[in-house]
C-alpha positions as CSV (number, residue, x, y, z in Angstrom):
1,X,-12.5,11.6,47.2
2,X,-10.4,12.8,50.1
3,X,-12.2,12.4,53.4
4,X,-10.9,13.7,56.7
5,X,-12.2,11.8,59.8
6,X,-12.1,12.8,63.4
7,X,-13.7,11.5,66.6
8,X,-13.4,11.7,70.3
9,X,-13.8,8.7,72.7
10,X,-17.5,8.6,72.1
11,X,-17.1,8.2,68.3
12,X,-13.8,6.4,68.3
13,X,-15.2,2.9,67.5
14,X,-17.6,4.3,64.8
15,X,-14.7,6.2,63.2
16,X,-12.7,3.0,62.9
17,X,-15.7,1.3,61.3
18,X,-16.1,4.2,58.8
19,X,-12.4,4.3,58.0
20,X,-12.6,0.7,56.8
21,X,-16.0,1.3,55.0
22,X,-14.7,4.4,53.2
23,X,-11.3,2.8,52.3
24,X,-13.1,-0.2,50.8
25,X,-15.3,2.2,48.9
26,X,-12.3,3.8,47.2
27,X,-12.0,7.0,49.2
28,X,-8.7,8.6,50.3
29,X,-8.9,8.7,54.1
30,X,-7.0,11.0,56.4
31,X,-7.5,10.0,60.0
32,X,-7.1,13.1,62.1
33,X,-7.6,11.4,65.5
34,X,-8.2,10.3,68.1
35,X,-5.6,7.7,67.4
36,X,-6.4,5.6,70.4
37,X,-9.3,5.3,72.8
38,X,-9.0,7.7,75.8
39,X,-12.2,8.2,77.8
40,X,-11.0,11.6,79.0
41,X,-10.1,13.2,75.6
42,X,-11.7,16.4,74.5
43,X,-13.3,16.7,71.1
44,X,-12.5,20.4,70.2
45,X,-8.8,19.9,69.4
46,X,-9.4,16.6,67.6
47,X,-12.3,17.9,65.4
48,X,-10.4,21.1,64.7
49,X,-7.6,19.1,63.0
50,X,-10.0,17.7,60.4
51,X,-11.9,21.0,60.0
52,X,-8.6,22.9,59.5
53,X,-7.6,20.6,56.7
54,X,-11.0,20.8,55.1
55,X,-11.0,24.6,55.4
56,X,-7.6,24.8,53.7
57,X,-8.9,22.6,50.9
58,X,-12.1,24.6,50.6
59,X,-10.2,27.9,50.4
60,X,-7.9,26.4,47.8
61,X,-10.8,25.2,45.7
62,X,-10.1,21.5,46.4
63,X,-13.1,19.1,46.6
64,X,-12.8,17.2,49.9
65,X,-15.0,16.3,52.8
66,X,-14.8,15.8,56.5
67,X,-16.7,13.5,58.9
68,X,-16.6,14.3,62.6
69,X,-18.1,12.0,65.2
70,X,-19.0,12.5,68.9
71,X,-21.6,11.4,71.3
72,X,-24.4,13.6,69.9
73,X,-22.4,15.3,67.2
74,X,-23.6,18.7,68.4
75,X,-20.3,20.1,69.8
76,X,-18.4,18.6,66.9
77,X,-20.5,20.4,64.4
78,X,-20.1,23.7,66.3
79,X,-16.3,23.3,66.2
80,X,-16.2,22.4,62.5
81,X,-18.4,25.3,61.6
82,X,-16.0,27.8,63.3
83,X,-13.5,27.4,60.4
84,X,-13.9,29.4,57.2
85,X,-15.2,27.5,54.2
86,X,-16.5,24.6,56.3
87,X,-20.3,23.9,56.1
88,X,-21.0,21.1,58.6
89,X,-24.4,19.5,59.0
90,X,-25.4,17.4,62.0
91,X,-27.0,14.0,61.6
92,X,-28.1,11.6,64.3
93,X,-30.5,9.4,62.5
94,X,-33.7,9.3,60.6
95,X,-36.7,11.2,61.9
96,X,-39.3,9.2,63.9
97,X,-41.8,9.8,61.2
98,X,-41.7,10.5,57.5
99,X,-41.2,14.2,56.9
100,X,-42.9,16.1,54.2
101,X,-43.1,19.8,53.3
102,X,-46.3,21.8,53.1
103,X,-46.9,20.5,49.6
104,X,-46.6,16.9,50.7
105,X,-43.2,16.4,49.0
106,X,-41.0,13.8,51.0
107,X,-38.0,15.4,52.7
108,X,-34.6,13.9,53.4
109,X,-32.6,16.2,55.6
110,X,-29.3,14.4,54.9
111,X,-29.6,14.8,51.1
112,X,-30.9,18.3,51.5
113,X,-27.8,19.4,53.2
114,X,-25.8,18.5,50.1
115,X,-28.3,19.6,47.5
116,X,-29.2,23.0,49.1
117,X,-26.2,23.8,51.3
118,X,-23.3,22.1,49.6
119,X,-22.2,20.8,53.0
120,X,-18.6,19.6,53.0
121,X,-18.6,18.2,56.5
122,X,-20.9,15.8,58.3
123,X,-21.2,15.5,62.1
124,X,-22.5,12.2,63.3
125,X,-24.0,11.5,66.7
126,X,-22.5,8.1,67.5
127,X,-24.9,7.4,70.4
128,X,-27.8,7.8,68.1
129,X,-26.7,5.6,65.1
130,X,-25.9,2.0,64.6
131,X,-22.8,1.3,62.5
132,X,-25.0,0.3,59.6
133,X,-27.1,3.4,59.8
134,X,-23.9,5.5,59.9
135,X,-22.5,3.8,56.8
136,X,-25.7,4.3,54.9
137,X,-25.9,8.0,55.9
138,X,-22.3,8.6,54.9
139,X,-22.7,6.8,51.6
140,X,-25.9,8.8,50.8
141,X,-24.3,12.1,51.9
142,X,-21.1,11.5,49.8
143,X,-23.1,10.4,46.7
144,X,-25.5,13.4,46.8
145,X,-24.4,16.2,44.6
146,X,-24.9,19.9,45.2
147,X,-27.8,21.1,43.0
148,X,-25.9,24.1,41.7
149,X,-29.1,26.1,41.6
150,X,-28.3,29.9,41.7
151,X,-30.5,30.6,44.7
152,X,-28.5,28.0,46.7
153,X,-25.1,29.1,45.4
154,X,-26.1,32.7,46.2
155,X,-27.0,31.8,49.8
156,X,-23.7,29.9,50.3
157,X,-21.8,33.0,49.1
158,X,-23.7,35.0,51.7
159,X,-22.7,32.6,54.4
160,X,-19.1,32.9,53.3
């Protein structure tokens, strides 16, 4: 799968780790920057590069994904979600306790973003995740399919 990656200075090191991890996993990687560590860089322009490519793919019906990384991932998710066709979820680690719904069913927010929202972008908070946690999250997110249920597809059409 084609995966666009982008990170500012706070996510630069984690991006490099994920590029290697994803390449070794057989994914086609497009590094959208930052291309070198610069403690004064600004994430909006960098993240927009990856989000723009993902948006173009989404509008053309191509299946690709983007992973954007920053200190908390909050701003990066906001930037990515500004582009049409991009559905970016934020992840900065597992909850401090097991989460369940009202019926007691175990919840997994990361997988839910794929199953229910068909997210095509993932924003990672680099200051909240170890490299191994980030790799596991990315692997799970990439491997989780969209459920395809009509109610979820209908809601995604409403978003678009």
